[in-house]
C-alpha positions in Angstrom: 0.1 -0.1 -0.1 1.6 3.3 -1.1 1.5 6.5 0.9 -1.5 8.0 -0.8 -3.5 4.8 -0.2 -2.5 4.8 3.5 -3.7 8.6 3.8 -6.9 7.8 2.0 -7.7 4.8 4.4 -6.7 7.1 7.3 -9.2 9.8 6.1 -11.9 7.3 5.7 -11.4 5.9 9.4 -11.3 9.5 10.8 -14.5 10.3 8.9 -16.1 7.1 10.4 -15.2 7.9 13.8 -16.4 11.6 13.4 -19.7 10.3 12.0 -20.1 7.8 15.0 -19.4 10.5 17.4 -21.8 12.8 15.7 -24.5 10.2 15.7 -24.2 9.7 19.4 -24.2 13.3 20.2 -27.2 13.9 18.3 -29.1 10.9 19.8 -28.1 12.0 23.3 -29.4 15.5 22.4 -32.7 14.2 20.8 -33.1 12.1 24.0 -32.4 15.3 26.4 -35.0 17.2 24.3 -37.6 14.4 24.4 -37.4 14.3 28.3 -38.1 18.1 28.5 -40.8 18.5 25.8 -41.9 14.8 25.1 -43.3 12.8 28.1 -45.4 14.9 30.3 -47.4 14.2 33.5 -50.2 15.9 35.4 -49.5 17.4 38.7 -52.0 19.6 40.7 -51.1 23.0 42.0 -53.1 25.6 44.2 -55.3 27.8 42.4 -54.9 30.5 45.1 -53.5 30.5 48.7 -54.8 27.4 50.6 -55.0 27.9 54.4 -53.7 25.1 56.7 -56.3 22.1 57.2 -58.5 23.3 54.4 -59.9 20.1 52.5 -58.5 19.8 49.1 -60.5 19.3 45.8 -61.4 20.8 42.5 -62.4 24.1 43.9 -58.8 24.9 45.3 -56.5 22.6 43.0 -55.8 22.7 39.2 -54.4 20.2 37.0 -51.0 21.2 35.3 -49.0 19.2 32.8 -45.2 19.4 33.3 -42.3 17.6 31.8 -41.7 14.2 33.5 -38.2 14.9 34.1 -38.7 18.1 36.3 -41.4 16.3 38.4 -40.7 14.3 41.7 -42.5 10.9 42.1 -44.3 12.2 45.2 -46.1 14.9 43.1 -47.6 12.5 40.5 -51.0 12.2 42.2 -54.6 11.8 41.0 -57.5 14.0 42.1 -59.0 11.1 43.9 -55.9 10.8 46.1 -56.0 14.3 47.1 -59.9 14.7 47.6 -60.8 15.7 51.1 -57.2 15.4 52.2 -55.4 18.2 54.2 -52.0 19.9 54.4 -50.8 21.2 57.9 -49.4 24.5 56.5 -50.4 27.4 54.4 -49.9 26.7 50.6 -49.1 29.7 48.3 -50.8 30.0 44.8 -49.1 27.9 42.3 -47.5 25.5 44.7 -47.5 21.9 43.6 -48.9 19.4 45.9 -46.9 16.4 46.9 -47.8 13.2 49.0 -45.2 14.3 51.7 -47.2 17.4 52.2 -50.3 15.5 53.1 -51.5 14.7 56.8 -51.5 11.0 57.2 -54.9 9.2 57.2 -55.8 8.5 60.8 -57.1 4.9 60.5 -59.8 5.3 63.1 -61.7 2.4 64.5 -65.6 2.5 63.9 -65.9 3.8 67.6 -63.3 6.3 67.5 -63.7 10.2 66.6 -60.9 12.7 65.8 -60.9 15.9 68.1 -58.2 18.6 67.9 -57.1 20.7 70.7 -54.6 23.4 71.1 -51.7 23.0 73.3 -48.5 25.0 73.5 -44.7 24.2 74.1 -45.5 23.5 78.0 -48.9 21.7 77.8 -47.9 19.8 74.8 -45.0 18.1 76.7 -42.4 20.2 75.1 -42.4 18.4 71.7 -41.9 14.9 73.4 -44.7 13.2 71.8 -45.3 12.2 68.3 -48.2 10.8 66.2 -48.9 7.2 67.5 -47.8 7.9 70.9 -50.2 7.5 73.9 -51.0 10.1 76.5 -53.5 11.0 79.3 -55.3 14.4 79.1 -55.5 16.5 82.4 -57.6 19.5 82.6 -57.3 22.4 85.3 -60.7 23.9 86.4 -60.2 27.2 88.3 -62.8 29.5 87.0 -65.8 27.6 85.9 -69.0 28.3 87.8 -70.2 25.3 89.8 -67.0 23.2 89.6 -64.5 23.2 92.4 -61.1 24.4 91.5 -59.2 21.1 90.9 -57.1 19.0 88.2 -58.8 16.2 86.7 -57.7 13.5 84.5 -60.4 13.4 81.6 -59.1 10.5 79.6 -56.5 7.9 79.8 -54.4 6.3 77.4 -55.4 8.0 74.3 -53.7 7.9 70.7 -52.4 10.9 69.1 -53.2 11.1 65.3 -51.3 14.1 64.1 -49.4 16.9 65.5 -49.3 20.3 63.4 -46.7 23.0 63.4 -46.8 26.2 65.5 -49.7 28.5 64.6 -50.5 31.9 65.9 -54.0 32.5 66.9 -55.9 35.6 68.3 -57.5 34.8 71.8 -59.7 37.0 74.1 -58.5 38.2 77.5 -60.6 38.2 80.7 -60.5 41.9 80.5 -62.3 41.8 77.2 -59.0 42.8 75.3 -57.4 40.4 72.6 -53.8 38.9 72.5 -51.9 36.7 70.2 -50.4 33.2 71.3 -48.5 30.6 69.5 -50.3 27.2 69.6 -49.8 23.6 68.5 -53.0 21.8 67.2 -52.8 18.2 68.2 -55.6 15.7 66.9 -56.7 12.9 69.1 -58.3 9.7 68.5 -61.2 9.6 71.0 -64.5 7.7 71.9 -67.6 9.7 71.6 -67.9 10.4 75.7 -64.3 11.0 75.7 -64.7 13.5 72.7 -67.4 15.4 74.7 -65.4 15.8 77.9 -62.2 16.9 76.0 -64.2 19.4 73.9 -65.7 20.8 77.0 -62.4 21.1 78.9 -60.9 22.8 75.8 -63.6 25.5 75.8 -64.1 26.2 79.7 -61.0 24.8 81.4 -58.2 27.2 82.4 -55.6 24.8 81.0 -55.6 21.4 79.1 -52.4 19.4 79.2 -51.1 16.2 77.6 -49.4 13.8 79.9 -46.9 11.5 78.2 -47.1 7.8 79.1 -44.4 5.0 79.1 -44.4 2.5 76.2 -45.2 -0.3 78.6 -48.0 1.6 80.8 -50.4 -1.5 80.3 -54.0 -1.4 81.3 -54.2 -1.9 85.0 -54.0 1.7 86.6 -56.6 1.2 89.2 -54.2 2.8 91.9 -53.6 6.2 90.1 -55.8 9.2 91.3 -58.4 10.8 89.0 -58.7 14.2 90.6 -56.9 16.5 92.9 -58.0 19.9 94.4 -56.7 22.3 96.9 -58.3 20.6 99.9 -55.6 17.8 99.4 -53.0 20.3 100.5 -54.5 20.4 103.9 -55.2 23.8 106.0 -58.3 25.7 106.0 -60.3 27.0 103.1 -60.6 30.7 102.5 -63.6 32.2 100.9 -62.9 33.8 97.8 -63.9 37.7 97.6 -66.3 38.4 94.9 -64.9 41.0 92.2 
């Protein structure tokens, strides 16, 4: 093979390598473009601002098609999966709803009811309880007409369904003014009679507390007291002066 033939063969090989490289480069580019404008999936976004714990549905969600490569798997949901579900924080307009935002379903028994009460960092055991934990609920009655000043155990060994983030609410003071306070909504699974007592205490008691329990608390708690008042301290009662 003379030099001219060798140069010709070399040019053919270089042309072949360039052609193969160009083919793969174009294929990769086309594949990349297809992932951006080709396959698309439907996600749901907030039509407007959605306040915490608002039931989700067609009124506040809209379907939007987005390229699949830009969507996390947790955001690919159907409307049936979102209908009636809730999110524990405020959702801004245009935010995409994902499964990890949704408050877990409670899995209530046929006799249980969900009741939410507000606690704070102290009455909520300072963040020491989590969904699924068991607690007792204590109530302090000090200003309810017809009831002695006392602390009572309202219910024992109830399950926490969910705990929301800190929220600021406006409350009314005894002097007639208003003030803001940070609260933590806690949802409990209660029997109907328990739900009534806890609802009453949440409205009229001066304080409602969660009391955390050990994991092996068991069911035999007969020796525990159910109520305590100032008379247990001894001494003589002093009549309270009317305002």
